[in-house]
N, C-alpha and C positions, 0 to 999 in steps of 0.2 A: 494371859497375859503373852504376847509375841513376844519375842528376844527380839532387840534392835541389831544387834550383832548379826544375827542370820539374815534379818532383813538388808543390811548391810552388803552381807556376803553375796545375797541374791543377784542386789544392785549392781556388785562388781561384776559378777555372772555374765550377766544382760549387756554391761558394756564392754566386754570382751567379744562377745557375740557381735554387735554393733560395729566395734570396731573392723572384725573379718569380714562382713558384709559389706562394710563401705570398701575395702578392697575392691571390690568388685562392681559393685552397684553405685552409680553416682548420683546423691540427691535422695528423692523418695523417701526423707526420713520420717514424715507422720505414716507411710504406708510400712515401714522396717518397726516403728513403734507399736502399731497395731498388731504387726503380725508377731511379737514378740507378746503382747498382752495374750492375745489369744493362745500362743503356744505354752506360757506358761499357767494359765487359766485351764487348758486341755478342751478349749473351743475349735472349733472348725472354721475355717473363713473361706468366702466368696469374692474374687476378685473380679471386678469390673473395670474394664478399660481397652484402650484398640490396640491392635496387633503392634508388635515391635517396642514395646514399653518395658523388655525384660520382666516380665511376672515370672515366665519358667523358670530364669537363671536366679531370680530374687528365692523363689521357692527352694531350688536345686542347692543354692548356698546357706539357706537357714538349716536345712537337712545335714549339710555338711559340717557347720561349728558344732553341731552335738553329735556326730558322728551317728546319726540316724540314717537307716537304708530309705531309698527314695526310688520310686517310681513312678513313669509320667505313662496315662494313659490319654490317649487320642479319641474323644467321643468323636463318633461318624454317625451317619444314619444306618448302616448295616450292623453296629456294633450290637451285640448279644449279652445279655445279661450274665452268662458263662464264661464271655471274653474277659469280665473283670475279677468274678469271684474264683472263678476255677470249673473244673469238670470233672467227673467221675469215669473212668476208662477201664477196659476190661486186661488185665494184666494176666498172662500164664508163666507159672512156674514152669521152667525148663526141667528140674529134676524131677518132680511128681507130675508133671503135665495137669496141675490144678488149675483152673482159673478162678480168679475171683476179682472184684469192681477195687479199683484203688484211686483216692483223690488225689488230683494235680493243682494244687494250690496256683489261682491266679494272679495276676500284680497288684491285686489289692490286700497283699498278704508283706504289706512293708510298713515302716513306721510313718512316712510321709509320702500319700500321694496326690499327686497331681492331677486331678480331673480337668483335662484342657479341652473347651470349649463345650463344656458339660450341657450346653441345649442345643447340641446340634445333634442328640440323640433321643429316640422315640423315650414316651415316659418310660414304658416297661424295663429299658433300659437304666434308666434315671433312677427307678426304684430299688436297683440290684445294690444301689448305697445305705439304702435308708437303713436295712438292719444293720449294716456295719458301723455309720456312722451313730447310730442309737445306742446298739449292744455291744458294741466292739465284735461283731463275730457273723459268721455266714454260715448258713443252712444249706447243705447240698445232699441229695441222698436219705434224707432223714436223719443227718448228723451234724451236728452242730460245732463248727469250728472256729478255734478264737484265734483272732487275731492279733499282732504284737502290739506290747504295750513297751511304750506311748505308740496312740495311732492318731495319726492327724489326715483331714481330707481337706485340700485347699483347692478349689475350683474355681476355673478362670469363664469369663463369658465376654461376649463381643457385644457391647450396646448399640453399633451402628447396624452391622448387617443382620436384619431380622428375619431374610428370605428363608425359607426352609429348615428353620429352627422349632424348638418344641418348648415353649415356656417353661421355667421347673413350677412342680405344685406346691402350692403354697406348704403343705406338709413337709414338703424335703429342705425349703427356703427357710423354713425355721427350724430346722435343725442346725443350720448355720448359725455361730455364733457372732458373726460378724460379715457384714458387705462393706467390702474396703473399695473406694473411688483409686484407680491409678492413672494418673493425670500426666500431661504433658511436660517435659522438663522446661528448666527456665534456660534463657539462650546462654547462660553462664554453664550448665550445668550439660547442656546438649554440646555444648564446645568442648567440655571434659572428656565427654564420653566418645567424641567424634577422636580428640585427641589420643586419649587412650586405647580404642579398639582399632584403631589403624597403624599404630605404631608398635605395640607388641603382644605376644601374646596373652591370655587370662593370667591372676595374679592368682598364686596359689592359695586355697584357701585351708586353714587348720581346724581342726576340731578343738575348742577350747572348753568345752564343758562336757563334762561325763553324763551318761544316762540317767546314772546314780544321782549327779546334780541336779539334773532336770527334774527328777521324780521328788528329790526332795525341795524343789522352788516349788512346783507346784504342790504338794502338801503344806508348805508353809504360807502360800495364797489363800487355801483355804480356812487357815489359823487366824486370820488378822481380823480383829474384830471390826464389827459393822455397828453405831451407836442406831436406835432405834428411828432418831428423827431422820437418819440419812436413807435408812430404808424406805420410811415413808415419804421422803421428797422422790424416789425411785418410784413408786407406785403411783406419787401424784403426775409424773410423766406419763408412764403407761396407761393408767385408767381411763383417762378420757378420748383416749381413741377408740375405745369401745363403744359410747355411747355420744355419737359426734351431738345430737340436740341437747344436750345439758352440759357441752363442752363450752366454756366462756370464749374460746378462739372462735371468730368467726370464719377462718380457714377450715378449722376442723367442722365446723358445722357444713358448710359448703362444699367441702371434697373429698372428704374420708368417707370410704363406703365401709369398710370393715379394719379394726382395730388390731392392735398387737396382744398378744395373748401372755398367761403368766408365764412361760419361759423365758418373754422381753426381760420381765421383773428380775428374772433369777441371772440372768447373762447382764444386766447390767449392775448389779451388786457383785457380781464373781468379778466382772471386767475393770469393775474401779478397784476391786481388791488387787489386781495384780498391778495396773496402773499408778497404785500408791506403790507398792512394794519396790516397782522399778525406780520409782522416784526416792525410796531410802525412807519412806514414811509408814512405822508400824499401826497406821488408823487410815481410816476411808472417811473423806469430806466431802460436800454436795459438789466441788469443782471436777473431782473423779467421775462421779457420776455424769456429769453435763460433758464431760472427753468423751467417752465412751457412747453415749445415747445416740450420736448420727450412725455408726455403723452398729449400731445393736436394731436401732428400730426402721432403719428406712426400707430395709427390707420385708418388714412386719406390718406395714403400715399401707392398705390396698387402697389407694385412691380412683374417683369414679371419673365418666367420660367428661364430665366438666371439668376438673382438674387439667387432662391433657389438652383441652381445647384452651383453655386460659394458662395452660405452660406453667403450672405448678406443681411441682416435686416432691416428694416426702421428706425432704432436707427443710424445706420452706414450713412445712407442718411442724416438723421436730424444734426448729428454730422459733416459731410461735409459740410451742408449749414452752419451752425453756424462758422466753421473754415474759409470759404471763403466770408461770408458778409463780407463788409467792414466794416471800424473803425466806432465808436458811432459819429451818424450825429451831424453835429454843433449845441449846446446849446443855446437857447436864453442867451442875455448877463446880462439880468436881473434874472438868472433863482434862485438864493438864494432868491429874494425878490417873486416871485411867489410861491415858497413852502417853504414859512417859514426860519428858522435859519438851513436850510440842507445845508451843506457843498457842492460844486460842485463835481462831480468825475471828477478823473483824466482821460484825453483822452490816449487811449491805441492806439500801432498801427495797431492791429488786434482784433474782439471781440474774436477770439478762443484761442487767446496768454493770 
């Protein structure tokens, strides 16, 4: 049983972090929320947006609110794996004259890594992040070096300029929990951005959550219970993408070339747990699954050439999945007893309605 007071404390910590980020970042509430979900769920995030939308500042500000170390790596075509992970050098002891190899850690040895324009570097260098993202360690000279805890990779990608870029391999894309679209601000938001950035210096950001509190938040998210029917609903969104010919949606049959793997189901449930905790609920509902479905699935559904010709995106496929997935699965009769004093959600005719 999850302690409701602990969930409320997590919600308060997240509110303080959001307030600090709001001192620097104008708007982008959905992006900030998804970054917080990934942070307390312990997942990596791929930010996709045109230059000038404060992606770097957003990531740096997020790290500052928790007092985490932050490093930015600008990915370029000539960047080598050792430039990220570190390298071994020969060091001489002046007293004895003895020479030995010493490992010099690279910029990846920080809590938050911003991989800026990750698709501008060749696959060999992109792959340097694979072990770090999955195992939280790097191997150099036959020795394994642990990375700091917590460890998050937030990568950016420009969706417009594709000449001279190297698309991320599917294996690496699958390591990112979320793919988040950073969109242009509204007119009022842009007005406030211009007013603030041309009148005074950047507002100072305080660390309002300690690393120990962040670790407790991540541990609490794992403890939040999920009813079996809700897990079944997450699977019902993922599994049809793997076999388009048996899917009920014509969009999946016509446009999907390759579907999402089991890691998508895991991240759907884990992200839904984090979202429920951010909203102060000690249980997960299908609405939480639906909320995190686009950022979890959009980079895991591979479309064919026909989809490009017809301008069908992975978000269109995800929306069709949610629209045609059956109604809420039946909840247990003792639902209020299991999840505290929360009210039982009303049944609806369809998840897309």
